[in-house]
BAFI-3210 file (N, C-alpha, C; in Angstrom, 3 decimals, decimal comma, padded with zeros to 6 digits):
// residues 122
n [1|2|3|4|5|6|7|8|9|10|11|12|13|14|15|16|17|18|19|20|21|22|23|24|25|26|27|28|29|30|31|32|33|34|35|36|37|38|39|40|41|42|43|44|45|46|47|48|49|50|51|52|53|54|55|56|57|58|59|60|61|62|63|64|65|66|67|68|69|70|71|72|73|74|75|76|77|78|79|80|81|82|83|84|85|86|87|88|89|90|91|92|93|94|95|96|97|98|99|100|101|102|103|104|105|106|107|108|109|110|111|112|113|114|115|116|117|118|119|120|121|122]
n.u [064,682|061,233|058,351|056,328|057,698|059,132|057,024|056,098|058,296|058,140|055,652|056,255|058,126|056,477|054,742|056,591|057,320|055,151|055,402|057,745|057,443|057,358|059,927|061,578|061,197|059,518|059,894|058,287|057,497|055,532|055,024|057,204|056,931|054,481|055,048|056,891|055,279|053,216|054,631|055,889|053,650|052,795|054,975|054,820|052,386|052,836|055,130|054,671|053,405|055,386|056,585|054,895|054,550|053,721|054,541|057,403|057,225|055,272|056,630|058,821|057,477|056,485|058,839|059,934|058,008|058,343|060,996|060,685|059,135|060,857|062,859|061,472|061,196|063,894|064,567|062,963|064,131|066,730|066,193|065,174|067,422|069,097|067,651|067,942|070,574|071,721|070,525|071,028|069,568|069,226|067,123|065,920|068,113|068,398|065,942|066,284|068,408|067,100|065,162|066,798|067,965|065,674|064,965|067,279|066,945|064,649|065,743|067,811|066,307|064,832|066,926|067,723|065,388|065,355|067,706|066,988|064,881|066,160|067,814|065,854|064,856|066,898]
n.v [083,102|083,389|084,365|085,217|085,954|088,076|089,786|090,326|091,750|093,970|095,045|095,650|097,658|099,588|100,165|101,212|103,452|105,067|105,862|107,366|110,085|111,428|111,720|113,745|116,652|119,559|119,170|118,441|115,389|113,975|113,911|112,333|109,965|109,124|108,644|106,519|104,516|104,211|103,376|101,059|099,442|099,123|097,735|095,410|094,377|093,982|092,455|089,539|088,983|089,025|086,550|084,869|085,747|085,391|086,091|087,533|090,252|091,061|090,315|092,074|094,517|094,387|094,127|096,633|098,327|097,635|098,463|101,244|101,896|101,126|102,987|105,258|104,910|104,856|107,516|108,883|107,899|108,860|111,623|111,771|110,977|113,125|115,165|114,319|114,598|116,624|116,267|113,548|111,334|108,304|106,415|107,135|106,755|103,962|103,162|104,043|102,426|099,906|100,211|100,439|097,871|096,241|097,021|096,118|093,374|092,943|093,769|091,943|089,598|090,080|090,066|087,337|086,096|087,017|085,875|083,122|083,060|083,728|081,456|079,533|080,260|079,760]
n.w [159,528|159,364|157,442|159,206|161,496|160,477|159,872|162,484|163,484|161,839|162,626|165,274|164,862|163,649|165,823|167,620|166,178|166,428|169,056|169,372|169,099|171,442|172,419|171,431|172,421|171,364|168,667|165,751|164,975|163,745|160,848|159,969|161,439|160,527|157,840|158,079|159,318|157,424|155,107|156,069|156,539|153,920|152,868|154,398|153,533|150,829|150,491|150,821|148,412|146,621|146,811|145,485|142,936|139,616|136,968|135,317|134,858|136,785|139,111|138,990|139,202|141,808|143,333|142,747|143,960|146,652|147,035|146,667|148,915|150,992|150,504|151,276|154,042|154,779|154,100|156,029|158,397|158,145|158,263|160,863|162,284|161,787|163,043|165,619|166,164|167,716|170,310|170,779|171,690|173,342|173,147|170,714|169,022|169,311|168,199|165,554|164,758|164,946|162,970|160,620|160,718|160,352|157,749|156,405|156,654|155,122|152,632|152,280|152,131|149,810|147,957|148,162|147,238|144,621|143,672|143,870|142,089|139,690|139,364|139,013|136,539|134,845]
ca.u [063,550|060,112|057,600|055,569|058,642|059,392|055,830|056,127|059,322|057,591|054,638|056,977|058,689|055,379|054,299|057,611|057,270|054,064|055,788|058,962|057,182|057,558|061,343|062,217|060,303|059,606|060,088|057,123|057,914|054,396|055,175|058,176|056,408|053,446|055,688|057,413|054,218|052,486|055,530|056,048|052,419|052,789|055,964|054,257|051,328|053,347|056,227|054,266|053,033|056,610|056,850|053,967|054,428|053,759|055,322|058,576|056,709|054,613|057,686|059,571|056,648|056,392|060,137|060,032|057,119|058,967|062,159|060,201|058,730|062,074|063,518|060,734|061,574|065,266|064,488|062,451|065,097|067,794|065,739|065,091|068,793|069,612|066,982|068,387|072,032|072,060|070,045|071,642|068,657|069,539|065,924|065,803|069,243|068,051|064,858|066,791|069,128|066,150|064,620|067,770|068,016|064,481|065,104|068,291|066,386|063,843|066,632|068,485|065,291|064,542|068,083|067,657|064,255|065,800|068,672|066,256|064,097|067,061|068,224|064,742|064,672|068,067]
ca.v [083,881|083,134|085,596|085,654|086,635|089,380|090,654|090,782|092,825|095,154|095,614|096,220|098,906|100,516|100,558|102,062|104,715|105,901|106,307|108,179|111,514|111,991|111,733|114,956|117,770|120,752|118,798|117,727|114,124|113,274|113,575|111,242|108,721|108,730|108,079|105,224|103,577|103,960|102,600|099,699|098,695|098,732|096,685|094,179|093,752|093,698|091,434|088,144|088,824|088,755|085,113|084,128|086,456|084,393|086,573|088,402|091,673|091,271|090,262|093,314|095,578|094,204|094,537|098,116|098,933|097,375|099,332|102,630|102,053|101,076|104,272|106,270|104,673|105,317|108,957|109,315|107,552|109,821|112,913|111,603|110,940|114,523|115,909|113,793|114,765|117,495|115,614|112,223|110,563|106,855|105,734|107,397|106,050|102,531|103,041|104,163|101,172|098,863|100,457|100,025|096,411|095,740|097,247|095,284|092,028|092,973|093,882|090,625|088,625|090,334|089,577|085,889|085,709|087,301|084,817|081,871|083,212|083,651|080,091|078,780|080,618|079,297]
ca.w [159,882|158,477|157,128|160,394|162,333|159,815|160,092|163,916|163,591|161,134|163,470|166,426|164,403|163,495|167,144|168,202|165,422|167,013|170,377|169,444|169,012|172,804|172,837|171,023|172,672|170,508|167,277|165,196|164,339|163,189|159,435|159,814|161,943|159,611|156,636|158,416|159,550|156,163|154,242|156,652|156,274|152,512|152,677|154,997|152,706|149,466|150,480|150,556|147,009|145,856|146,825|144,637|141,657|138,549|135,829|135,550|134,953|138,084|140,079|138,931|139,748|143,274|143,860|142,614|144,969|147,951|147,059|146,878|150,327|151,797|150,369|152,098|155,419|154,927|154,127|157,328|159,431|157,997|158,858|162,299|162,804|161,729|164,097|166,911|166,248|168,862|171,540|170,895|172,554|173,170|172,667|169,263|168,359|169,263|167,270|164,240|164,487|164,746|161,663|159,597|160,792|159,722|156,303|155,855|156,520|153,879|151,463|152,143|151,691|148,392|147,196|148,103|146,360|143,243|143,351|143,684|140,854|138,518|139,276|138,449|135,122|134,020]
c.u [062,456|059,341|056,771|056,512|058,993|058,212|055,723|057,169|058,786|056,548|055,259|057,528|057,561|054,895|055,310|057,655|056,254|054,483|056,973|058,684|057,377|059,007|062,143|061,275|060,543|059,817|058,866|057,570|056,769|054,525|056,148|057,593|055,268|053,956|056,212|056,346|053,516|053,374|055,718|054,816|052,388|053,814|055,461|053,199|051,795|054,335|055,739|053,851|054,260|056,910|056,033|053,718|054,664|054,626|056,481|058,139|056,118|055,689|058,481|058,765|056,568|057,721|060,329|059,185|057,739|060,159|061,781|059,840|059,905|062,807|062,793|061,085|062,997|065,335|064,054|063,459|066,319|067,448|065,695|066,515|069,368|068,957|067,496|069,885|072,444|071,706|070,780|070,885|068,888|068,302|065,717|066,907|068,918|066,922|065,381|067,580|068,147|065,489|065,544|067,956|066,900|064,591|066,168|067,817|065,494|064,701|067,340|067,497|064,957|065,684|068,044|066,528|064,652|066,762|067,939|065,483|064,973|067,507|067,070|064,531|065,778|067,951]
c.v [083,617|084,457|086,114|086,392|088,031|090,304|091,178|091,876|094,120|095,829|096,242|097,592|099,989|101,054|101,496|103,431|105,644|106,511|107,280|109,688|112,197|112,264|112,952|116,100|118,966|120,458|117,999|116,559|113,429|113,000|112,414|109,943|108,211|108,062|106,674|104,150|103,197|103,061|101,195|098,845|098,247|097,638|095,348|093,545|093,365|092,567|090,025|087,925|088,560|087,273|084,305|084,759|085,424|084,824|087,392|089,863|091,933|091,244|091,545|094,502|095,539|094,641|096,040|098,822|098,842|098,347|100,820|102,848|101,995|102,413|105,374|106,129|105,161|106,868|109,465|108,999|108,512|111,191|112,879|111,610|112,389|115,365|115,535|114,030|115,551|116,834|114,314|111,331|109,053|106,128|105,939|106,701|104,569|102,266|103,077|102,908|100,026|098,994|100,069|098,507|095,768|095,853|096,356|093,809|091,922|092,976|092,508|089,554|088,812|089,858|088,040|085,404|085,940|086,212|083,511|081,917|083,102|082,215|079,265|079,045|080,132|077,850]
c.w [158,884|158,303|158,326|161,341|161,759|159,965|161,509|164,104|162,980|162,013|164,699|166,079|164,192|164,826|167,768|167,485|166,025|168,363|170,427|169,421|170,369|173,139|172,349|171,186|171,794|169,048|166,848|164,381|163,627|161,685|159,184|160,275|161,031|158,346|156,921|158,616|158,233|155,271|154,808|156,478|154,828|152,244|153,210|154,149|151,320|149,453|150,185|149,084|146,162|145,752|145,862|143,256|140,528|137,346|136,213|135,696|136,300|139,163|140,156|139,474|141,272|143,917|143,828|143,706|146,382|148,094|147,280|148,318|151,269|151,703|151,190|153,561|155,686|154,966|155,504|158,450|159,342|158,560|160,328|162,920|162,804|162,823|165,476|167,121|167,498|170,222|171,809|171,879|172,317|172,685|171,172|168,519|168,237|168,264|165,836|163,848|164,167|163,359|160,553|159,595|160,103|158,193|155,668|155,728|155,323|152,611|151,245|151,622|150,206|147,530|147,062|147,185|144,901|142,801|143,014|142,355|139,617|138,317|138,636|136,939|134,225|133,645]
res [m|d|i|q|q|l|r|k|r|n|l|k|f|q|e|a|s|a|k|i|t|e|f|l|p|g|v|n|l|l|p|l|t|t|t|m|i|r|s|c|r|k|i|d|s|t|f|p|r|l|l|v|a|k|t|e|l|r|f|n|q|i|i|e|r|i|e|e|e|i|d|e|v|i|w|a|l|d|k|l|q|a|l|n|a|k|e|n|n|k|t|i|n|d|f|i|k|y|g|y|d|l|l|s|i|y|s|f|a|c|d|k|i|i|e|r|r|v|k|e|e|v]
***
């Protein structure tokens, strides 16, 4: 998967985030969807900088920022999952799975970039 494909997945997740508010009537999902969209936008804009970070300090700062935003999305997905536990809405379950899949791709990519960087420094 290249960076453009990852960006498309991220955008698709953001768009789906905006639509899920309709699937749990009587529950205000706006704070959760806002968190997910905001954090995914930050991840999307920050991730490419990781690939070109010149110094170890800058690299670590970028990784830390990405991890913080991933944690925010995980928090929101966990809350959404708890809110959906009673309804067990399939659309929301699919959305949550897609979100976790997206985050695992980012996590895996970060791990590979770290591995490559460590090999270059040795």
